[in-house]
Residue, then its C-alpha position, 0 to 999 in steps of 0.5 A: m499500500t506504500a510507495p517509496l517516497g522516502f517520507d510519510v504523507v499527510d492526507a488532506d482528505q479522508h473520511y469516517y462513517e458515522t455512528d447512528d448517534c452522531f447527531t443525537r448523542y449530545m443533542p438536547e432532549k427537546f429537539i429529539r422529542e420534537r423530532r427536529a434532530l437527524e434520525v437513523v430509522r430502521r423499518p420492518g422489512d427494509e434492508r437498510s436504514r434511512l435518514f430522517i429529520g422529522d417526517d422528511k427523508v434526507a433527500f441527499f442520501g437514497a439510503n444510509p451511506c454507512e450501510n450502503t456504499g461503494r468500495p474504496g477506489a470503486l470509481l477509478e477502477y470503473f474507468e480504468t476497466g472501461g466501466g459497465t452498467g449500473n452506477a459507477l460509484f457502486h462498481g464491484g458491489m455494495i458494502s457496509a462501513d462495518e466491513l471497513p473497521a478503519s472507517r469506524s474505529k480510531a484505533s484501526r484507523i491509526e493502524l491503517l495509517d501506518e500501513m498506508a505510510v500516512e503521517a496524519t490526515l484530515l478527517f471529514p464527515t460522510i453523513g455530516v456534509g450531506v445533511e447540513y443543507q437540509l438541517s439548516k432549514d430549522r435554524e435553532a435545531y441546526l445550531a444545536s445539531l452542529n454542536a452535538f455533532n462536534r461533540w460526538l466527533d471529539d469523542d469518537w475521533g478527536y480534533g488531532a491532539e496526537g497529531r495524526l487524526i485531525g477531525v474537522p468540526l462543522l461550523t456555520l455563519t448562519d448565526i455569527d455569535w453562535a459561530v464565534n462561540e462554537l469556534e472558541r469552544v473547539i479551539a480550546l479542545g484542540a481543533r486545528m481546522v474548521h469546516l464551513k458549507a460552500g455557498p451563500v449564507d442566508g442571502r449573504s456572502p460568507a465574506d460579508p463584513s457581518h461575518d468578520p468576527f468569525w474570520a478575525r478569530c480564525e486568523e488570530a488563532g491560525i485556524p484554516v477554514a475548509f470547504h468540503l464537497g457535500n450538499s450545498g443546496e444548488a439543486e433546490y435553489y438553482s436547478a429547480m428553476w430549470g424544471e429539474n428535481p430539486n431534491p434528488p439523491n446524490h447518486r441520481y443527479s441528472p447530467f444538467q445537475r452534475v454540471t450546475s448543482f453539484g460541486e464546481r458551482s458552489i466552490h467556484d462561486t464561494l471562492l469568487a466571493l471570498v476574493t472579490h468581496n475583499l475577505f483576504g484584504r481584511f484578513p491577510r493571514l487567513k487560509v482556506l482550503s477547497v477539498e474534494f471539489g477537484s480543480e478543472w474549474v480553477e483556471p477559468l475562474l482565475k481568468k474570469m476574476d482577472r478580466s472582471a477586475r480590470m472592467c470594474g472601477p473603485n466603486d464597483w466593489p461592494f466590500g472595498a476595492v481589490t487593487e491586487r490581481p485576483r489570481e495572486i490573492f487566490k494563490r496566496h490564500i487558497s489551497i486546492s485538493p485536486y481529483p486523482e484524475d485531474n492534471v495535478v502538474a498543470l495545477a501546480r504550475l498554475i497556482g504554485e506548488d505551495a497551493v496544492i494539497a493531495g487528498s485520497d478521499w479514503p474510504h469513499p468509492e470516489g477516492v484511491i486505496a493508497p494515498t501514496s499513489l497520488a504521487a505517481p503522476l508527479v515525480a516525472d515532471l516536478s522536483p522532489i521538493a515540490v512532490r514533498k510539498i504537495m504530498r505532505d508539507n503543504s497540508a502539514g503546515l496548515i495543521g501545525l506539523a513540522v515542515a521540512s521542505s524549502 
């Protein structure tokens, strides 16, 4: 499972499969009694459990992904073998998370990291990033749910005290006082990074100055903010305008929705907002990550931002004029984790080798089985120092681990 790199890697994107009580273990009883919390429902005769919030099924998942998922690496295998019939993510058959002990157990995951030659990894949710948009429709329960989830995360995986499994808490800017308080709470417990859902925040840009207390504290504490692929709501608020199903499960998105409403649009527009709404002008030491959104959209975005900036006068910027070339701001503040099939060498030359971070997405079917295999396309065209940066040091620096490359 390892490649002869001469160093252990730092993986910018791994996941866990949550337990049934991930949102309820610490949820106040009021919300459970009123059925405003996420529930895992097992009905007589059903082969698999389903996820519900009250009487509403969680639309993003056809079934509980912890009991019904593809094998690690299934998607790449599908393409490498010429594909076949059926859903590409389920190529080779469906499995349960319980068949992958390291996806459920902290101790087993650390053993697996040793086998993988992975020094440390960022850990993101599976269910969590898929249900957040639907939870957000009930603000009070949403905030309680994220707090409960973050407490569960600290219990089962931790925030990275041992420097290996870096659980990333879920935060939201929906309520700025709550956001700052929850940020302070997880920082005090050792959090090294936090996550925000991509997309607008209740009709405002995430870079709207009303959110500055959150960003200011992140900058002060040296806490990077990650945006990870999930349900950001575009199918409901965008593709529905074109007559498409507003709430399809993620494996049943139409071709139109896969282009407009899943992945690229949310991160493209979010990072565009952060740059052109002058967030980094106000917070020059802030760091942001794009994880599992791929990188094909980066070059067109840089071109569009630069061209648009040249066309705008000083009064055309809603939160203060950006006087520097937008692409240079992007390259300095934003780290990109590309898909394994992306041209990572071209990305490194476009935004700089310091801004690229390798992520395996293990154990999801879209990812790779061996994180070190991500280095294979790099070694022929990039220097050993550049390879080490992408495979380890860039991510290591973001989470406070020692960095050797220069």
